[in-house]
Each structure stands twice: as structure tokens, then as C-alpha cells.
N, C-alpha and C positions, 0 to 999 in steps of 0.2 A: 573558448569555454569549453567548460570538463564537466561531464557528466555522471550521475551514479543511477543506478537501476535500483529502486526500493519496490520490493518484493510483498504482499502482504496476503494473508490468508484469513476472510474474516468471515462470521456468518453473512449470508445473504443479505438478512433484515437489516443488517447494518452498512450494506455498502453504500448507499448515496449518503447517508451522513458523514461516512470516513472520505469520500471523494470529495464533498461540500469543503470539507473541511482543510483536506488538502489543497483544494484550489485557492483557498484565503490565504493559505502560506505561501503561495507560490506554483503551489504545479499547475502544469499549462495541458495535461491532459493526460488522460488513463486508456490501459487496454483490460478489460474483464474477462477472466474465464472463468466460465459457470458452471455448476454442479461438479466441484471438486469435492474428495473424501480426505480426512485425514483422520490421524489419531494422536491422542497425548500420552502423557506417560501411563493413563490406565487406558485398558480397553473399554470402550463404549459398551452399556449390556445392551443385551439381545432381549427381544420378549417374541415366544413361538419361535424362536431362529433368525427373526429379522434383526437386522440393525436399527437401532432410532440412534438417529444421526441429524442435524440441522443441516440446511443445505450450505456447502461453503463457496465463497467466490474467491479467486484468486486476482487480487490487484497487482499491476504493472505500472510503473511509475516513472518514467525516464524525468530526472530532475537536474538542475542545473547544484554543481558540487557545494555552492555556498548557501545554498537553501533545503539541503538535503537534512542535514538534521531536527531542523525546525518540523519540515511535513512529518520526518521519521515518528517526531515523538508526539505531532497532533495527530498523527494515525494513530498511537497507541494510545491517546488519551480520548479519542473520539469511540473506539472500538472497545473500551474497558478493558484493554489488555492485563495490566496489572492487577484489575482484580479479582477474575476468574482463569484458574488455569485453562478451561476452554473457550476464551473468547475467540481469539487470534494470535495472531505471531507475524512480526514484519521485521524484514531486515534489507540494509542496503548493501551492495557490491558495487564495485567499480565498472566502470563502462571504458575499454579502452578506443573506444571510435563507434561512430553514428554520425549515420545520414537519412537525410528527410529530415533533419529536423532545424532547415533555417530560417521557418518562421515561429517557430520558437526563440531561436535565437536574436531574431529581431524583437520578439516582443518583451522578453527574459533582460538583455542590454542594460536598459535605465536601471531595472529592480535590482540586478545584481551590482552594480557601481555603484548604487546607492549604498548597496550591503557590505561592499571593501570598503 
């Protein structure tokens, strides 16, 4: 089984909604890194020298490659990424090797066989 790592930078108030949508599409788990900071095309405005930023989370999802595109698209949809430039970003990268995923492989075997 081959995996992709989906990395998403999202507003923390949308994390649970995005993770629920990803699970519905076949994601078997995630790692959340809280309190990330980021900047898009335009620098955020400041007020009295303080940055006005919404808290961000970084979501890491190791997913089976046949499910990855559907999960990536549902993350973007649930997070409204295409509606507003400041909502978030998600991308996937290839994973050459992974350990500690035996239980995920067992859970995914039937789902992936149906997909193929």
C-alpha cells in the first residue's frame, strides 16, 4: 500500500469540520499542530503594533494514495479555501515509506480494493 501525506493549514475554528469531512472520505487519523502562524500574498494589518491574526492549525493526514485526491478536495471544500484567499491551503506529497501504520492498512484494505 502506498501513502500520501496531506498537509493543510487551516483556521483553528474550522479544524473539527475539516477533520470530520476528511474522515468521511476515508482518512483514518490525523496529527494537529496548533498555534501556527502564516502569511499570504498580503501582510496582515496591525493595530498598535500588534498583528491581527486568527489562530491556525496544521493538519497532517497520512492517507492511502487512491483516497488522497478525494480527501484533499473535501478538505478544500470544507475549509472554503477557494472562496477566500485567507482561508487556508492544503497540498499532498508522496511518502516513500511509513512505519506504524499496520492498523490503518488493515482498516483500509477493503475500502481501497473497492476503489480500485
